C-alpha positions as a Markdown table, in Angstrom:
| # | Residue | x | y | z |
|---|---|---|---|---|
| 1 | Unk | -22.8 | -147.6 | 0.2 |
| 2 | Unk | -21.5 | -145.1 | 2.7 |
| 3 | Unk | -18.0 | -143.8 | 1.9 |
| 4 | Unk | -15.6 | -142.7 | 4.5 |
| 5 | Unk | -14.3 | -139.1 | 4.3 |
| 6 | Unk | -11.5 | -138.0 | 6.7 |
| 7 | Unk | -11.3 | -134.4 | 7.8 |
| 8 | Unk | -7.9 | -133.4 | 9.1 |
| 9 | Unk | -8.2 | -130.3 | 11.3 |
| 10 | Unk | -10.8 | -129.6 | 14.0 |
| 11 | Unk | -11.1 | -125.9 | 13.6 |
| 12 | Unk | -14.1 | -124.0 | 12.2 |
| 13 | Unk | -13.4 | -125.0 | 8.6 |
| 14 | Unk | -12.9 | -128.6 | 9.3 |
| 15 | Unk | -16.0 | -128.9 | 11.6 |
| 16 | Unk | -18.1 | -127.1 | 9.0 |
| 17 | Unk | -17.0 | -129.6 | 6.4 |
| 18 | Unk | -17.7 | -132.5 | 8.7 |
| 19 | Unk | -21.2 | -131.1 | 9.3 |
| 20 | Unk | -22.1 | -130.8 | 5.6 |
| 21 | Unk | -20.8 | -134.3 | 4.9 |
| 22 | Unk | -22.5 | -136.0 | 7.8 |
| 23 | Unk | -25.8 | -134.3 | 6.8 |
| 24 | Unk | -25.4 | -135.9 | 3.4 |
| 25 | Unk | -25.1 | -139.4 | 5.0 |
| 26 | Unk | -21.3 | -139.7 | 4.6 |
| 27 | Unk | -19.3 | -141.4 | 7.3 |
| 28 | Unk | -16.9 | -138.7 | 8.6 |
| 29 | Unk | -13.8 | -139.1 | 10.8 |
| 30 | Unk | -12.2 | -135.9 | 12.1 |
| 31 | Unk | -8.5 | -136.2 | 13.0 |
| 32 | Unk | -6.6 | -133.5 | 14.9 |
| 33 | Unk | -3.2 | -133.2 | 16.4 |
| 34 | Unk | -4.3 | -131.4 | 19.5 |
| 35 | Unk | -6.0 | -132.9 | 22.6 |
| 36 | Unk | -9.3 | -131.2 | 21.7 |
| 37 | Unk | -10.9 | -129.4 | 18.8 |
| 38 | Unk | -11.5 | -125.7 | 18.3 |
| 39 | Unk | -8.6 | -124.4 | 20.5 |
| 40 | Unk | -7.9 | -121.3 | 18.5 |
| 41 | Unk | -11.7 | -120.7 | 18.1 |
| 42 | Unk | -12.0 | -120.8 | 21.9 |
| 43 | Unk | -9.1 | -118.5 | 22.4 |
| 44 | Unk | -10.5 | -116.0 | 20.0 |
| 45 | Unk | -13.8 | -116.1 | 21.9 |
| 46 | Unk | -12.2 | -115.2 | 25.3 |
| 47 | Unk | -12.8 | -111.5 | 24.7 |
| 48 | Unk | -16.2 | -112.1 | 23.1 |
| 49 | Unk | -16.6 | -114.3 | 20.1 |
| 50 | Unk | -16.7 | -112.2 | 17.0 |
| 51 | Unk | -18.6 | -114.4 | 14.6 |
| 52 | Unk | -19.0 | -112.2 | 11.6 |
| 53 | Unk | -19.8 | -108.6 | 10.6 |
| 54 | Unk | -23.1 | -106.8 | 10.0 |
| 55 | Unk | -22.0 | -104.4 | 7.3 |
| 56 | Unk | -23.6 | -104.6 | 3.8 |
| 57 | Unk | -22.5 | -107.6 | 1.7 |
| 58 | Unk | -20.6 | -105.4 | -0.9 |
| 59 | Unk | -18.5 | -103.8 | 1.8 |
| 60 | Unk | -18.0 | -107.2 | 3.5 |
| 61 | Unk | -16.8 | -108.9 | 0.3 |
| 62 | Unk | -14.4 | -106.0 | -0.4 |
| 63 | Unk | -12.4 | -106.9 | 2.8 |
| 64 | Unk | -10.8 | -109.8 | 1.1 |
| 65 | Unk | -8.7 | -107.7 | -1.2 |
| 66 | Unk | -6.8 | -109.4 | -3.9 |
| 67 | Unk | -8.7 | -112.7 | -3.2 |
| 68 | Unk | -12.1 | -111.2 | -3.3 |
| 69 | Unk | -12.9 | -112.9 | -6.7 |
| 70 | Unk | -12.3 | -116.3 | -5.1 |
| 71 | Unk | -13.8 | -115.7 | -1.7 |
| 72 | Unk | -17.0 | -113.9 | -2.7 |
| 73 | Unk | -18.7 | -116.9 | -4.3 |
| 74 | Unk | -18.1 | -118.9 | -1.1 |
| 75 | Unk | -19.7 | -116.0 | 0.9 |
| 76 | Unk | -22.7 | -115.8 | -1.4 |
| 77 | Unk | -23.5 | -119.4 | -0.4 |
| 78 | Unk | -22.6 | -119.0 | 3.3 |
| 79 | Unk | -22.0 | -115.4 | 4.4 |
| 80 | Unk | -22.8 | -113.3 | 7.4 |
| 81 | Unk | -26.6 | -113.8 | 7.2 |
| 82 | Unk | -26.3 | -117.6 | 6.8 |
| 83 | Unk | -23.8 | -117.8 | 9.6 |
| 84 | Unk | -26.1 | -116.0 | 12.0 |
| 85 | Unk | -28.9 | -118.3 | 11.1 |
| 86 | Unk | -26.7 | -121.3 | 11.6 |
| 87 | Unk | -25.7 | -120.1 | 15.0 |
| 88 | Unk | -29.4 | -119.6 | 15.9 |
| 89 | Unk | -30.0 | -123.2 | 14.8 |
| 90 | Unk | -27.6 | -124.2 | 17.5 |
| 91 | Unk | -29.5 | -122.2 | 20.1 |
| 92 | Unk | -27.1 | -119.3 | 20.0 |
| 93 | Unk | -28.7 | -115.9 | 19.4 |
| 94 | Unk | -26.5 | -113.1 | 18.1 |
| 95 | Unk | -26.4 | -109.3 | 18.0 |
| 96 | Unk | -24.7 | -106.6 | 16.1 |
| 97 | Unk | -22.5 | -104.4 | 18.3 |
| 98 | Unk | -21.9 | -100.7 | 17.9 |
| 99 | Unk | -18.8 | -101.4 | 15.7 |
| 100 | Unk | -20.9 | -103.6 | 13.3 |
| 101 | Unk | -19.3 | -106.8 | 14.6 |
| 102 | Unk | -21.6 | -109.7 | 15.3 |
| 103 | Unk | -21.3 | -111.6 | 18.7 |
| 104 | Unk | -23.3 | -114.3 | 20.5 |
| 105 | Unk | -25.6 | -112.7 | 23.0 |
| 106 | Unk | -23.6 | -114.3 | 25.9 |
| 107 | Unk | -20.3 | -113.2 | 24.2 |
| 108 | Unk | -18.9 | -116.7 | 24.8 |
| 109 | Unk | -17.4 | -119.3 | 22.4 |
| 110 | Unk | -17.6 | -122.4 | 24.6 |
| 111 | Unk | -21.4 | -122.8 | 24.6 |
| 112 | Unk | -21.6 | -122.6 | 20.8 |
| 113 | Unk | -18.7 | -125.1 | 20.4 |
| 114 | Unk | -20.3 | -127.5 | 22.8 |
| 115 | Unk | -23.7 | -127.4 | 21.0 |
| 116 | Unk | -21.9 | -127.8 | 17.6 |
| 117 | Unk | -19.9 | -130.8 | 18.8 |
| 118 | Unk | -23.1 | -132.4 | 20.2 |
| 119 | Unk | -24.8 | -132.0 | 16.9 |
| 120 | Unk | -21.9 | -133.4 | 15.0 |
| 121 | Unk | -21.6 | -136.5 | 17.3 |
| 122 | Unk | -25.3 | -137.0 | 17.0 |
| 123 | Unk | -24.9 | -137.1 | 13.2 |
| 124 | Unk | -22.3 | -139.8 | 13.5 |
| 125 | Unk | -19.1 | -137.8 | 13.2 |
| 126 | Unk | -16.2 | -139.5 | 15.0 |
| 127 | Unk | -13.3 | -137.6 | 16.5 |
| 128 | Unk | -9.7 | -138.8 | 16.8 |
| 129 | Unk | -7.5 | -136.5 | 18.9 |
| 130 | Unk | -3.8 | -136.4 | 19.2 |
| 131 | Unk | -3.6 | -137.8 | 15.6 |
| 132 | Unk | -0.9 | -135.7 | 13.8 |
| 133 | Unk | -1.1 | -136.1 | 10.0 |
| 134 | Unk | 2.3 | -136.9 | 8.5 |
| 135 | Unk | 1.5 | -137.5 | 4.8 |
| 136 | Unk | 0.7 | -140.5 | 2.7 |
| 137 | Unk | 2.3 | -144.0 | 2.6 |
| 138 | Unk | 3.4 | -145.7 | -0.6 |
| 139 | Unk | -0.1 | -147.1 | -1.1 |
| 140 | Unk | -1.9 | -143.8 | -0.7 |
| 141 | Unk | -3.1 | -144.3 | 2.8 |
| 142 | Unk | -3.1 | -141.3 | 5.2 |
| 143 | Unk | -0.4 | -141.6 | 7.9 |
| 144 | Unk | -0.8 | -140.3 | 11.4 |
| 145 | Unk | 1.3 | -140.2 | 14.5 |
| 146 | Unk | -0.9 | -141.2 | 17.5 |
| 147 | Unk | -0.3 | -141.9 | 21.2 |
| 148 | Unk | -0.5 | -145.6 | 20.2 |
| 149 | Unk | 2.1 | -145.2 | 17.5 |
| 150 | Unk | 2.0 | -144.7 | 13.7 |
| 151 | Unk | -1.3 | -145.4 | 12.0 |
| 152 | Unk | -2.3 | -145.7 | 8.3 |
| 153 | Unk | -5.9 | -144.9 | 7.4 |
| 154 | Unk | -7.7 | -145.2 | 4.1 |
| 155 | Unk | -10.4 | -142.9 | 3.0 |
| 156 | Unk | -12.5 | -142.1 | -0.1 |
| 157 | Unk | -11.6 | -138.4 | 0.1 |
| 158 | Unk | -9.9 | -136.1 | 2.6 |
| 159 | Unk | -10.6 | -132.5 | 3.6 |
| 160 | Unk | -7.4 | -130.7 | 4.8 |
| 161 | Unk | -8.4 | -127.9 | 7.2 |
| 162 | Unk | -5.1 | -127.6 | 9.0 |
| 163 | Unk | -5.0 | -123.8 | 9.6 |
| 164 | Unk | -2.2 | -121.4 | 8.8 |
| 165 | Unk | 1.1 | -120.9 | 10.7 |
| 166 | Unk | 0.2 | -118.6 | 13.5 |
| 167 | Unk | -0.3 | -119.7 | 17.1 |
| 168 | Unk | 1.5 | -123.0 | 16.8 |
| 169 | Unk | 0.7 | -123.9 | 20.4 |
| 170 | Unk | -2.9 | -124.1 | 19.4 |
| 171 | Unk | -2.2 | -126.4 | 16.5 |
| 172 | Unk | -1.7 | -124.0 | 13.5 |
| 173 | Unk | 2.0 | -124.6 | 12.9 |
| 174 | Unk | 2.2 | -124.9 | 9.1 |
| 175 | Unk | 3.7 | -128.3 | 9.3 |
| 176 | Unk | 1.5 | -129.5 | 6.5 |
| 177 | Unk | 3.3 | -127.3 | 3.9 |
| 178 | Unk | 6.3 | -129.6 | 3.2 |
| 179 | Unk | 3.9 | -132.6 | 3.0 |
| 180 | Unk | 2.0 | -131.0 | 0.1 |
| 181 | Unk | 5.1 | -129.6 | -1.5 |
| 182 | Unk | 6.5 | -133.2 | -1.6 |
| 183 | Unk | 3.5 | -134.2 | -3.6 |
| 184 | Unk | 4.1 | -131.4 | -6.2 |
| 185 | Unk | 1.7 | -128.8 | -4.9 |
| 186 | Unk | 3.2 | -125.3 | -5.3 |
| 187 | Unk | 2.5 | -123.1 | -2.3 |
| 188 | Unk | 2.6 | -119.4 | -1.7 |
| 189 | Unk | 5.0 | -118.7 | 1.2 |
| 190 | Unk | 3.3 | -118.5 | 4.6 |
| 191 | Unk | 3.7 | -115.1 | 6.2 |
| 192 | Unk | 2.2 | -113.0 | 9.0 |
| 193 | Unk | -1.2 | -111.3 | 8.6 |
| 194 | Unk | -3.1 | -109.2 | 11.1 |
| 195 | Unk | 0.3 | -108.7 | 12.7 |
| 196 | Unk | 2.4 | -106.3 | 14.7 |
| 197 | Unk | 5.6 | -104.5 | 13.7 |
| 198 | Unk | 8.9 | -103.2 | 15.1 |
| 199 | Unk | 9.6 | -99.5 | 14.7 |
| 200 | Unk | 12.9 | -98.5 | 13.1 |
| 201 | Unk | 15.5 | -98.1 | 15.8 |
| 202 | Unk | 13.1 | -99.3 | 18.5 |
| 203 | Unk | 11.5 | -97.2 | 21.2 |
| 204 | Unk | 13.6 | -95.4 | 23.8 |
| 205 | Unk | 13.9 | -97.3 | 27.1 |
| 206 | Unk | 11.9 | -94.5 | 28.7 |
| 207 | Unk | 9.0 | -94.8 | 26.3 |
| 208 | Unk | 9.0 | -98.6 | 26.2 |
| 209 | Unk | 9.1 | -99.0 | 30.0 |
| 210 | Unk | 6.3 | -96.5 | 30.6 |
| 211 | Unk | 4.0 | -97.0 | 27.6 |
| 212 | Unk | 4.3 | -100.6 | 26.3 |
| 213 | Unk | 0.8 | -102.1 | 26.4 |
| 214 | Unk | -1.0 | -98.8 | 26.4 |
| 215 | Unk | -3.5 | -97.9 | 23.7 |
| 216 | Unk | -3.6 | -95.0 | 21.3 |
| 217 | Unk | -7.3 | -94.2 | 21.2 |
| 218 | Unk | -9.3 | -92.1 | 18.7 |
| 219 | Unk | -6.4 | -91.8 | 16.2 |
| 220 | Unk | -6.2 | -92.4 | 12.5 |
| 221 | Unk | -3.4 | -93.8 | 10.3 |
| 222 | Unk | -2.7 | -93.2 | 6.7 |
| 223 | Unk | -0.6 | -95.5 | 4.5 |
| 224 | Unk | 0.5 | -94.5 | 1.0 |
| 225 | Unk | 2.4 | -97.6 | -0.3 |
| 226 | Unk | 4.5 | -97.6 | -3.4 |
| 227 | Unk | 2.2 | -100.2 | -4.7 |
| 228 | Unk | -1.5 | -100.6 | -3.9 |
| 229 | Unk | -4.3 | -98.3 | -2.9 |
| 230 | Unk | -3.7 | -95.8 | 0.0 |
| 231 | Unk | -5.2 | -96.7 | 3.3 |
| 232 | Unk | -6.8 | -94.3 | 5.8 |
| 233 | Unk | -8.8 | -95.3 | 8.8 |
| 234 | Unk | -9.7 | -94.2 | 12.3 |
| 235 | Unk | -9.5 | -96.5 | 15.3 |
| 236 | Unk | -7.0 | -97.5 | 17.9 |
| 237 | Unk | -3.9 | -99.6 | 18.4 |
| 238 | Unk | -1.4 | -100.4 | 21.1 |
| 239 | Unk | 2.3 | -99.6 | 21.7 |
| 240 | Unk | 4.5 | -102.7 | 22.3 |
| 241 | Unk | 7.9 | -102.9 | 23.8 |
| 242 | Unk | 9.4 | -102.7 | 20.3 |
| 243 | Unk | 6.7 | -101.3 | 18.1 |
| 244 | Unk | 3.0 | -101.3 | 17.4 |
| 245 | Unk | 0.1 | -103.8 | 17.2 |
| 246 | Unk | -3.7 | -103.8 | 17.5 |
| 247 | Unk | -6.8 | -103.5 | 15.4 |
| 248 | Unk | -5.9 | -100.4 | 13.4 |
| 249 | Unk | -2.4 | -101.7 | 12.7 |
| 250 | Unk | -3.8 | -105.1 | 11.8 |
| 251 | Unk | -6.2 | -103.5 | 9.2 |
| 252 | Unk | -3.2 | -102.0 | 7.4 |
| 253 | Unk | -0.8 | -104.9 | 8.0 |
| 254 | Unk | -0.9 | -106.4 | 4.6 |
| 255 | Unk | 0.1 | -103.1 | 2.9 |
| 256 | Unk | 2.8 | -102.5 | 5.5 |
| 257 | Unk | 4.1 | -106.1 | 5.4 |
| 258 | Unk | 4.3 | -106.1 | 1.6 |
| 259 | Unk | 6.1 | -102.7 | 1.6 |
| 260 | Unk | 8.7 | -104.0 | 4.1 |
| 261 | Unk | 9.3 | -107.0 | 1.9 |
| 262 | Unk | 9.8 | -104.8 | -1.2 |
| 263 | Unk | 11.9 | -102.0 | 0.3 |
| 264 | Unk | 13.1 | -103.1 | 3.7 |
| 265 | Unk | 10.9 | -100.6 | 5.6 |
| 266 | Unk | 7.4 | -99.1 | 5.6 |
| 267 | Unk | 5.9 | -95.9 | 7.0 |
| 268 | Unk | 2.5 | -94.6 | 8.1 |
| 269 | Unk | 1.5 | -91.2 | 9.3 |
| 270 | Unk | -0.5 | -91.0 | 12.6 |
| 271 | Unk | -3.2 | -88.4 | 13.1 |
| 272 | Unk | -3.3 | -87.9 | 16.9 |
| 273 | Unk | -6.5 | -85.8 | 16.6 |
| 274 | Unk | -8.5 | -87.0 | 13.7 |
| 275 | Unk | -11.6 | -85.1 | 14.8 |
| 276 | Unk | -9.8 | -81.7 | 14.7 |
| 277 | Unk | -9.0 | -79.9 | 11.5 |
| 278 | Unk | -5.4 | -78.9 | 10.8 |
| 279 | Unk | -6.4 | -75.2 | 11.1 |
| 280 | Unk | -7.9 | -75.7 | 14.5 |
| 281 | Unk | -4.9 | -77.7 | 15.7 |
| 282 | Unk | -2.5 | -75.0 | 14.5 |
| 283 | Unk | -4.6 | -72.2 | 16.1 |
| 284 | Unk | -4.5 | -74.0 | 19.5 |
| 285 | Unk | -0.8 | -74.9 | 19.3 |
| 286 | Unk | 0.0 | -71.3 | 18.4 |
| 287 | Unk | -2.1 | -69.8 | 21.2 |
| 288 | Unk | 0.1 | -68.0 | 23.7 |
| 289 | Unk | 1.0 | -70.3 | 26.6 |
| 290 | Unk | 2.7 | -67.9 | 28.9 |
| 291 | Unk | 4.7 | -69.7 | 31.6 |
| 292 | Unk | 3.0 | -73.1 | 31.1 |
| 293 | Unk | 5.1 | -76.0 | 29.8 |
| 294 | Unk | 4.4 | -77.4 | 26.4 |
| 295 | Unk | 2.8 | -80.5 | 27.8 |
| 296 | Unk | 0.5 | -78.5 | 30.0 |
| 297 | Unk | -0.4 | -76.2 | 27.1 |
| 298 | Unk | -1.2 | -79.1 | 24.7 |
| 299 | Unk | -3.3 | -80.8 | 27.3 |
| 300 | Unk | -5.2 | -77.7 | 28.1 |
| 301 | Unk | -5.8 | -76.6 | 24.5 |
| 302 | Unk | -6.1 | -79.9 | 22.7 |
| 303 | Unk | -6.5 | -82.7 | 25.3 |
| 304 | Unk | -3.2 | -84.2 | 24.3 |
| 305 | Unk | -1.5 | -86.0 | 27.2 |
| 306 | Unk | -0.3 | -89.5 | 28.2 |
| 307 | Unk | 0.9 | -91.7 | 25.5 |
| 308 | Unk | 0.1 | -89.3 | 22.7 |
| 309 | Unk | 2.2 | -86.5 | 24.3 |
| 310 | Unk | 4.9 | -89.0 | 25.0 |
| 311 | Unk | 5.0 | -90.1 | 21.4 |
| 312 | Unk | 5.5 | -86.5 | 20.2 |
| 313 | Unk | 8.5 | -86.2 | 22.5 |
| 314 | Unk | 9.7 | -89.6 | 21.4 |
| 315 | Unk | 9.7 | -88.8 | 17.7 |
| 316 | Unk | 9.9 | -85.0 | 17.3 |
| 317 | Unk | 13.1 | -83.1 | 17.7 |
| 318 | Unk | 13.4 | -79.9 | 19.7 |
| 319 | Unk | 13.1 | -77.9 | 16.5 |
| 320 | Unk | 9.7 | -79.3 | 15.8 |
| 321 | Unk | 8.5 | -79.0 | 19.4 |
| 322 | Unk | 9.5 | -75.3 | 19.4 |
| 323 | Unk | 7.8 | -74.4 | 16.1 |
| 324 | Unk | 4.0 | -74.1 | 16.2 |
| 325 | Unk | 3.5 | -74.9 | 12.6 |
| 326 | Unk | 5.8 | -77.9 | 12.5 |
| 327 | Unk | 4.3 | -79.2 | 15.8 |
| 328 | Unk | 0.7 | -78.8 | 14.5 |
| 329 | Unk | 1.7 | -80.7 | 11.3 |
| 330 | Unk | 3.2 | -83.5 | 13.4 |
| 331 | Unk | 0.1 | -83.8 | 15.5 |
| 332 | Unk | -1.9 | -84.3 | 12.4 |
| 333 | Unk | 0.6 | -86.5 | 10.5 |
| 334 | Unk | 3.3 | -87.9 | 12.6 |
| 335 | Unk | 5.5 | -90.2 | 10.5 |
| 336 | Unk | 6.3 | -93.6 | 12.0 |
| 337 | Unk | 8.7 | -95.9 | 10.2 |
| 338 | Unk | 8.5 | -99.7 | 10.6 |
| 339 | Unk | 11.6 | -101.9 | 10.1 |
| 340 | Unk | 10.3 | -105.4 | 10.6 |
| 341 | Unk | 7.2 | -107.6 | 10.8 |
| 342 | Unk | 6.8 | -109.5 | 14.1 |
| 343 | Unk | 7.2 | -113.3 | 13.9 |
| 344 | Unk | 4.4 | -115.3 | 12.3 |
| 345 | Unk | 3.6 | -117.2 | 15.4 |
| 346 | Unk | 2.6 | -113.9 | 17.1 |
| 347 | Unk | 0.2 | -113.0 | 14.3 |
| 348 | Unk | -3.5 | -113.2 | 14.6 |
| 349 | Unk | -3.6 | -115.1 | 11.3 |
| 350 | Unk | -1.4 | -115.9 | 8.3 |
| 351 | Unk | -1.3 | -115.3 | 4.6 |
| 352 | Unk | 0.0 | -117.6 | 1.9 |
| 353 | Unk | -0.6 | -121.4 | 1.6 |
| 354 | Unk | -2.5 | -123.3 | -1.1 |
| 355 | Unk | -3.2 | -120.9 | -4.0 |
| 356 | Unk | -6.7 | -121.0 | -5.5 |
| 357 | Unk | -5.1 | -121.6 | -8.8 |
| 358 | Unk | -4.1 | -125.0 | -7.6 |
| 359 | Unk | -7.7 | -125.9 | -6.8 |
| 360 | Unk | -10.9 | -126.5 | -8.8 |
| 361 | Unk | -14.2 | -124.9 | -8.0 |
| 362 | Unk | -14.9 | -127.5 | -5.2 |
| 363 | Unk | -11.5 | -126.6 | -3.6 |
| 364 | Unk | -10.0 | -130.0 | -4.7 |
| 365 | Unk | -6.3 | -130.0 | -5.5 |
| 366 | Unk | -5.9 | -130.4 | -9.2 |
| 367 | Unk | -2.6 | -132.2 | -8.5 |
| 368 | Unk | -4.1 | -134.6 | -6.0 |
| 369 | Unk | -7.7 | -135.8 | -6.9 |
| 370 | Unk | -9.8 | -136.5 | -3.8 |
| 371 | Unk | -7.8 | -134.1 | -1.6 |
| 372 | Unk | -9.7 | -130.9 | -0.7 |
| 373 | Unk | -8.5 | -127.9 | 1.2 |
| 374 | Unk | -10.3 | -125.3 | 3.4 |
| 375 | Unk | -9.8 | -122.6 | 5.9 |
| 376 | Unk | -6.7 | -120.6 | 6.7 |
| 377 | Unk | -4.4 | -122.9 | 4.8 |
| 378 | Unk | -5.7 | -121.4 | 1.6 |
| 379 | Unk | -3.9 | -118.4 | 0.2 |
| 380 | Unk | -6.1 | -115.5 | 1.3 |
| 381 | Unk | -6.2 | -113.0 | 4.1 |
| 382 | Unk | -8.7 | -110.6 | 5.7 |
| 383 | Unk | -8.8 | -108.1 | 8.6 |
| 384 | Unk | -10.1 | -109.0 | 12.0 |
| 385 | Unk | -13.8 | -108.3 | 12.6 |
| 386 | Unk | -15.4 | -111.6 | 11.8 |
| 387 | Unk | -14.1 | -111.8 | 8.2 |
| 388 | Unk | -11.6 | -114.6 | 9.0 |
| 389 | Unk | -14.1 | -116.9 | 10.7 |
| 390 | Unk | -16.8 | -116.4 | 8.2 |
| 391 | Unk | -14.6 | -117.2 | 5.2 |
| 392 | Unk | -13.1 | -120.2 | 7.0 |
| 393 | Unk | -16.6 | -121.7 | 7.6 |
| 394 | Unk | -17.7 | -120.8 | 4.1 |
| 395 | Unk | -14.7 | -122.6 | 2.6 |
| 396 | Unk | -15.3 | -125.6 | 4.8 |
| 397 | Unk | -18.8 | -125.9 | 3.3 |
| 398 | Unk | -17.5 | -125.5 | -0.2 |
| 399 | Unk | -14.9 | -128.2 | 0.3 |
| 400 | Unk | -17.5 | -130.6 | 1.6 |
| 401 | Unk | -19.8 | -129.9 | -1.3 |
| 402 | Unk | -16.9 | -130.5 | -3.6 |
| 403 | Unk | -16.3 | -133.9 | -1.9 |
| 404 | Unk | -20.0 | -134.8 | -2.5 |
| 405 | Unk | -19.9 | -133.8 | -6.2 |
| 406 | Unk | -16.6 | -135.6 | -6.8 |
| 407 | Unk | -17.9 | -138.7 | -5.0 |
| 408 | Unk | -20.9 | -138.8 | -7.3 |
| 409 | Unk | -19.0 | -138.1 | -10.5 |
| 410 | Unk | -19.4 | -141.1 | -12.9 |
| 411 | Unk | -16.2 | -143.0 | -13.8 |
| 412 | Unk | -14.0 | -141.1 | -11.3 |
| 413 | Unk | -10.9 | -142.9 | -10.1 |
| 414 | Unk | -11.3 | -142.1 | -6.4 |
| 415 | Unk | -8.0 | -143.2 | -4.9 |
| 416 | Unk | -7.1 | -140.1 | -3.0 |
| 417 | Unk | -3.8 | -138.4 | -3.5 |
| 418 | Unk | -3.2 | -140.2 | -6.8 |
| 419 | Unk | -1.4 | -137.8 | -9.0 |
| 420 | Unk | -2.6 | -137.5 | -12.6 |
| 421 | Unk | -0.5 | -139.2 | -15.1 |
């Protein structure tokens, strides 16, 4: 006899769970609080949908840091190679860009999502939009607020794929956290990941008004935290009105965020010319400049101008700017101190949530049999570059497989949400 499984959350993790369950002949109902599914997925695809990354698997798995041990088995079953094959099965060819990131050939998210939803509906998956989950009633039924009023729905199992707590306007608002805590599930605090920061003291009005929104290109940052491995990488990031954000900052954001939480501030050094040796930079800075201004001299000798030159004036005192050795050292390692993490709703993603220790191997909550969790609501984080989406989809598959195994287990009491005695 078909069983009904409810998936709550219509993002990549929830849709992937629905696909696996429907393929196994399970009746699947997807509920989502938003008017349509995949809203964050579509927004992420506006600049070109970054599906995954083409680097070797060992390097790929290492991007998950402290949670690698828990995420790697999911990726071994459904990693970058399998994701690309899955997309091709939907009629979407992919390619590896110069950065190693993998994109659909047409660089768009909407065609892939349309093809995916068509396949899910053809498999019998039913969608219920504007259904906000509000917990369980006294009899264990799932409660939803809907346009038609409160509704209680019974299911044989439920997959929670409710996202993290960033981009609330797209549905990821973390409102599920107190619902699980009320049922005795201990959660790791939700916090920003792949996020921006405010610099200590803020930028001057001159710098903020002229350079907010402009990128630092071809630079490198180095982070030496009090705890954890040092970080050094070349790339680019953007100045904001109050600080910094962008891909290079995001890559180091976990280290910087944790350092701010420990000590109240965090610092990194910025190499404005990572392709020049310190010796070469010193030689060019010390070269006689005659009547030329310092700005003209550095532009002529080193190509330093625009936002890079402005940052030197912003952060270096007159004594540094007047001393060739000190200025050359600043160009290669300019200290930037951060005072605060930007709000979680501005972050690309979030960390914290349901710890893996609260789950079995099938991602079922030990505290609540029949309740499975997937996606960003799990306590893990990864940098941008396709790592977030790949792990979300892999966790959706694992949760669905967990549902199927639990459903078939002999002698199982399958009233979902029933807490063990």
